[in-house]
N, C-alpha and C positions, 0 to 999 in steps of 0.2 A: 751931756753930749747927746744929740738926737741920734736915735738908732732906727735904721730902716732895713728892710729885706732880711729880717731875722725870724720870720714866722712862715709856716707853710702856705697860708693864703697869699702872703706877699710874693713868695716864690712862684706860686702857680699863676698869679696875675702877671708877673714879669714874663713867665714862659709864654703865656697866651698873647700878650702884647708884642713881644719880640718875634714870635713865630708869625703872627699876623703881618707885622712890618716886613719880615723877610719874604713871605709869600707875595706881598704887594710889590716889593722891589723886583722879584722874579718875573711877575706878570708884566711889569713896566718894561724891563729889559728885553723880555721876549717879544714885546710888541713894538718897541721903539729903539732898541739897541742899547749897548752899554753907555753909562754916563761918563762923559769925557774926562772929568776931573777925578774919577774914582781911583785910578792907579797912582796919581800924584798924592792923593789923600792917604793911600795905603803906605806909601814911602814915609810921609811925614809922621803918621801915627805910629809906624814901626819904630822910628827913632825915639819918639816920645816914650813909647812903652818899653823900649830898651832901658832908658834911664829909670823909669818907674820900677821896672823889674829888678834893676840893680839896687835901688833904694830898699825895695821890699826884701831882697836877699840879705842885705846888711841888717835890716830890722829883725828878720827872723833869727839870724845868727846872734845878734846882740840882746834880744829880748830875754829878760831873766825868767827863771822858773817861778811859778806862783808860790809865795811863802805861806799861803793860807790853804794849800791843798787843792784837790780837784773842785771845780765849780759845778753848778747845777745846769749850766747851759742856757740859762735865761738871760734876757737882755739886761737884767739888773747889774750884772757884773761890769758892763761896759760904761756905766754912768760914773764909775770911780776913776776912769782914765788910767786904769792899771796897764802898764806898758805891754805886757805879754798879751793881755786880752785885746788891747787896741791893735796890736800887730796881727793877731788872728782875725780880727774884724776887718781890718784893711785888706788882708789876704782874701777873705771871703768876698768883699765888695769887688775886688779886682776881677773875679770870675764873671761878674755881670758886665763889667766894662769890656771884657774880652769878646763879648758877643758882637761888638761892633765889627769884628773881623768878618763875621758872616755877612753883615750888611755891605761892607766895603767890597768884599770879593764878589758878592752877588751883583752889586752895582757895576763892577768892572766887566761883567759878562763871563766870569770864570765859573766852572761847575763847583758845586758843593758836594763833596763825597760823603759817604756814610760816617766815616771816622770823624771828619770835621764837624758835621752836624750833631752827631750823638755826643761827642765830647763837650761841645759848647753848650748844648742844652742841659746836660746833666751835672757839670762840675759845680754849679751853685748848690745843688742838693748834696753833693759830696762834701763840700766845705761846711754846709749847714749841719750835717750829721757829725763830721769828724773833726772840724777845726774851730767852729764857733765856741763850743764848750771847752773847758780846760781839760782835755783828755790826754792821757799819757802818750808820749811818743809822737806828738804832732809835728815836732821840729824837723826831723830828717827829710820827710817828703816835701814839706814846704820849702826847705832850703834847696833841695835838689831841683824842684819844680821851678822856683824863681830863677835859679842859676841857668837852667836850660832855656828859660824864656829870655834871659839876657842875650844868649847866643842866637836863639831862633829869630827874635825880632830884629836883631842887628843884621842877620842874613836877609830877612825880608826887606830891610832898609837899604840893602845893596852890598853888604859885606859878604860877597860870594865865597871868599876863602874859608868861611866857617862851615860850608855845606858838608864836608866829609865827617865832621865831628857830631853833627846833629843827630844822626841815627844812634850814635853811642850814648849821648846824654839823654836823648828821648827815651831810649830803652832803660837806661840805668835808673832814671828817676822813678819809673813805674815799678821796676824790680825792688828798689829800696822801699817804696811805699807798701808794696804787697808783703814783703818779708817782715817789716816792722809791724804792720797791722796784724798779721797772722801770729807773730810771736806774742804781742801784747794781748791779742784777743784770746789766745789759748790760755795765757796766764790768768786773764780775768775769768775765763770759764772755770778754771781749776779752783779759783777762790770764790766761786759763786755761792757756795754753801758754807763759807767760813765767815766768822764775825769780823775779821780784820780786813776783808776785801769787799769792794763794792759789787763785784761780779757782773758789771755791765759790759757784756762782751759783744753784743750785736752790732754796735756802731763800727767796731773794728773789722768784723767779718763782712759787714755791708760795704765798707770802704775797700777792703781787699778784693771783694767780688767785682766792684765797679772798676777798680784799677786793673783788674784782670781782663775785663772786657776791653778797656782802653789798650792794654798790651796786645791782645789778639788783633784788634783793628790796626794798631800801629805796625805790627809785624806783617800783616796782610798788605798794608800800603808799601812797606819796604820791598816785599817780594814783587808786587805789581810794577814797581819802578825799575826792577832789574830785568823784566821781560822785554 
């Protein structure tokens, strides 16, 4: 199986190209106005990604734990088509696809706020560190995140009745991820000098820190909407 977007140079290249495309769209819309079909594309893409998110949620829930123990995080693991590894890889790739949201919203002439931009620019790095390797406790946040995306993209597609629940699921997914990462990270730190533990704690703390930033920006957005 061909494996792409699993190295830092590839991630940096994607960030550079996607940011350049975004800025180019912004300049175009500022000079010539919104692209007429953009909002229709947003609706269609939202329903497509609602289905994709549901499928990913089911994959995350159903994926078996690795019988061979933690992996090294290299691309070698994915060539064996191991179900859990493939699920984590698909989840990682989905974060690159989600950057299309930036393009579509920008093309429609809507503003891109700090939370929206920061989240979409950094989630591929989060999944690169936390989910591509076979790290402990990857499932809870991935399940909560994909479930939230089922509801969120359905709302973007026109299911307005889901709006009241989105702040709850959006907050809950982040809290779940932070708690799991801190618990596992502290456990790894405590075993860092023991022979029976790998002691690799920094990915969990890095993930918890980034999710913490998302939570702060998320709460900031919720408060701004109430003003």
